C-alpha positions in Angstrom: -32.1 -60.2 6.4 -33.0 -63.2 4.2 -30.5 -61.9 1.6 -27.7 -61.8 4.2 -28.6 -65.3 5.3 -28.5 -66.6 1.8 -25.1 -65.0 1.3 -23.7 -66.7 4.3 -24.8 -70.2 3.4 -24.9 -72.6 0.4 -28.4 -72.6 -1.0 -29.4 -75.7 -2.9 -31.3 -75.7 -6.2 -30.0 -78.9 -7.7 -32.9 -80.9 -9.2 -31.1 -84.2 -8.5 -31.0 -83.4 -4.7 -34.5 -82.0 -4.1 -38.1 -83.3 -4.4 -39.6 -83.0 -7.8 -42.3 -80.7 -6.5 -39.7 -78.0 -5.8 -39.2 -77.4 -9.5 -42.5 -75.5 -9.6 -41.6 -73.5 -6.5 -40.1 -70.0 -6.8 -37.3 -68.5 -4.8 -39.7 -67.3 -2.1 -41.0 -70.7 -1.2 -40.2 -71.9 2.3 -39.0 -75.2 1.0 -36.2 -73.3 -0.9 -34.7 -72.2 2.4 -32.1 -74.7 3.1 -28.4 -75.2 4.1 -26.1 -77.6 2.3 -22.8 -78.9 3.7 -20.3 -81.7 3.1 -19.4 -84.2 5.7 -16.7 -86.9 6.1 -16.9 -90.1 8.1 -14.0 -92.4 8.8 -14.0 -95.9 10.4 -11.0 -98.1 10.9 -11.0 -101.8 11.7 -8.6 -104.7 11.9 -8.2 -106.7 8.7 -9.6 -110.2 8.9 -8.0 -111.5 5.7 -4.7 -111.1 3.9 -4.3 -111.5 0.1 -0.7 -112.5 -0.5 0.7 -112.2 -4.0 3.3 -114.8 -5.0 4.9 -115.7 -8.3 8.1 -116.4 -10.2 10.0 -115.2 -13.3 12.3 -117.6 -15.1 14.5 -117.3 -18.2 15.6 -119.8 -20.8 17.2 -120.0 -24.3 14.0 -121.1 -26.0 10.3 -121.5 -25.4 10.4 -125.3 -24.7 13.1 -124.9 -22.1 11.3 -122.0 -20.5 8.1 -124.0 -20.2 9.9 -127.0 -18.7 11.4 -124.8 -16.1 8.0 -123.3 -15.4 6.4 -126.7 -14.9 8.9 -127.5 -12.1 8.5 -124.1 -10.4 4.7 -124.0 -10.7 4.1 -127.5 -9.3 6.7 -127.1 -6.6 5.1 -123.8 -5.3 1.6 -125.2 -5.5 2.6 -128.5 -3.7 4.4 -126.6 -1.0 1.4 -124.3 -0.3 -1.2 -127.1 -0.1 1.2 -129.2 2.0 1.5 -126.2 4.5 -2.3 -126.3 5.0 -3.5 -123.6 2.5 -6.7 -124.9 0.8 -6.5 -125.1 -2.9 -9.7 -123.0 -3.1 -7.8 -120.2 -1.4 -5.1 -120.1 -4.2 -6.2 -118.2 -7.3 -4.1 -118.0 -10.5 -3.8 -114.4 -11.7 -1.4 -114.6 -14.7 0.9 -116.9 -16.6 2.9 -115.7 -19.6 5.5 -117.3 -21.8 7.1 -114.9 -24.3 10.3 -113.5 -25.8 12.1 -111.4 -23.3 11.3 -107.8 -23.9 14.1 -105.9 -25.6 14.4 -103.4 -22.7 14.9 -106.2 -20.3 17.2 -108.2 -22.5 19.5 -105.3 -22.9 21.1 -105.9 -19.5 22.3 -109.3 -20.7 23.6 -108.2 -24.1 27.3 -108.7 -24.8 27.5 -111.2 -21.9 27.7 -115.0 -21.9 24.2 -115.2 -20.4 22.4 -113.3 -23.2 21.5 -116.5 -25.1 20.1 -118.0 -21.9 17.6 -115.1 -21.5 16.0 -115.1 -24.9 12.7 -116.3 -23.4 11.0 -115.6 -20.2 8.1 -117.2 -18.3 6.1 -115.6 -15.4 3.3 -116.9 -13.3 1.5 -115.5 -10.3 -1.1 -116.4 -7.7 -3.0 -114.7 -4.9 -3.4 -116.5 -1.7 -6.2 -115.7 0.7 -5.4 -116.5 4.3 -6.0 -115.2 7.8 -3.7 -112.2 8.6 -1.7 -114.3 11.1 -0.9 -116.8 8.4 0.4 -114.3 5.8 4.0 -114.6 6.8 3.8 -118.4 6.7 2.2 -118.5 3.2 4.8 -116.0 1.8 7.7 -117.9 3.3 6.4 -121.2 2.0 6.0 -119.9 -1.5 9.4 -118.2 -1.7 11.2 -121.2 -0.2 9.6 -123.3 -3.0 10.9 -121.0 -5.7 8.5 -118.0 -5.9 11.1 -115.3 -6.7 8.5 -112.6 -7.6 6.6 -112.4 -4.3 5.7 -110.3 -1.3 2.8 -107.9 -2.0 0.1 -108.2 0.6 -3.3 -106.6 0.7 -5.2 -106.4 4.0 -9.0 -106.5 3.7 -12.2 -106.8 5.7 -14.4 -109.6 4.2 -17.7 -108.0 5.2 -17.3 -104.3 4.8 -21.0 -103.3 4.7 -21.5 -102.6 8.4 -18.3 -100.5 8.5 -19.3 -98.5 5.5 -22.7 -97.9 6.9 -21.1 -96.6 10.1 -18.8 -94.4 8.1 -21.8 -93.0 6.2 -23.6 -92.3 9.5 -20.6 -90.4 10.8 -20.4 -88.4 7.5 -24.0 -87.3 7.9 -23.3 -86.3 11.5 -20.3 -84.3 10.4 -22.4 -82.6 7.7 -25.1 -81.7 10.3 -22.5 -80.3 12.7 -21.2 -78.0 10.0 -24.7 -77.0 8.9 -25.6 -76.2 12.5 -22.6 -73.9 12.8 -23.7 -72.1 9.7 -27.2 -71.8 11.0 -26.1 -70.4 14.4 -23.9 -67.8 12.8 -26.7 -66.8 10.4 -29.3 -66.5 13.2 -31.6 -69.3 11.9 -32.7 -72.7 13.2 -31.6 -75.9 11.4 -34.4 -78.3 10.6 -34.5 -81.9 9.4 -32.3 -83.6 6.8 -33.9 -83.2 3.4 -31.6 -85.3 1.3 -28.0 -86.7 1.3 -25.9 -87.9 -1.6 -22.9 -90.1 -0.9 -19.7 -89.8 -2.9 -19.6 -92.8 -5.1 -15.8 -92.7 -5.1 -15.5 -93.4 -1.4 -12.3 -95.0 -0.1 -11.7 -98.4 1.3 -8.0 -99.2 1.8 -5.4 -100.6 4.2 -3.9 -97.6 6.0 -0.6 -96.5 4.3 -1.4 -98.8 1.3 -0.4 -102.4 0.6 2.7 -103.7 2.4 5.8 -103.8 0.2 7.2 -106.7 -1.9 10.3 -108.4 -3.0 11.7 -108.3 -6.5 13.0 -111.0 -8.9 15.8 -113.1 -7.5 14.8 -113.1 -3.9 15.6 -116.7 -3.0 14.4 -117.4 0.5 13.1 -115.6 3.6 13.6 -118.4 6.1 16.5 -118.9 8.4 16.1 -122.1 10.3 12.5 -122.0 11.6 12.3 -118.2 11.4 10.3 -116.2 8.9 9.6 -112.5 8.2 7.9 -110.5 10.9 4.7 -109.4 9.2 2.0 -107.6 11.0 -1.5 -107.0 9.7 -2.5 -103.4 8.9 -5.8 -101.7 9.8 -8.3 -101.0 7.1 -9.9 -97.6 6.7 -13.3 -96.8 5.4 -13.9 -93.2 4.3 -17.2 -91.8 3.1 -18.0 -88.3 1.9 -21.6 -87.0 1.7 -23.3 -83.9 0.4 -26.3 -83.2 2.7 -29.1 -80.6 2.5 -31.0 -79.5 5.6 -34.2 -77.5 5.9 -34.2 -74.1 7.7 -37.1 -73.9 10.1 
């Protein structure tokens, strides 16, 4: 009977998942009689912060002209954001690059009157941390001020630990449910949890991914007092566990 039971269940023998004392125990030891299973726990929650990416891309015939244009664009965007009520501490610089325009990008201007005007390019970007309800306003403010490479928004939960703990608990419950079904079909009684290992590559993401963005050349999103209708996305926490239960 024991051979049939073992054939119907996953028997654990991994040293990393069992007490050290089991290493000296042979296959007939009671402690070796166990059921292992995988479980998944998922928790969703409303985002309480939006990370808005804004930036610009400009072209010029030389590095000096490109930098001068960047000074105007950079200071205008920053001034507009702070004037709208976004604290300076909530605006983080992520990149700023002045360079020759890459050949693959310059190709589209070759043999045209504008080729010389695109010899150099300058880009700069920031991330803005605001409340979800303020994401549309921040985006609109930046684009109206000249941010023509803007629009990606990441929705997050600032304190994810309680939600991840809840997802872990649900994952263990899921693993126990599966193990109990195996035990019932095998004619044995499931005992206590021996050990559980959480997948270190668990997921934490806004459902359906980040919200989309606008490309270079998008001039403004405001018409009168209106701005884009942007709604916060829910954030999903997904945990997978590998659990081992004793057979009583």
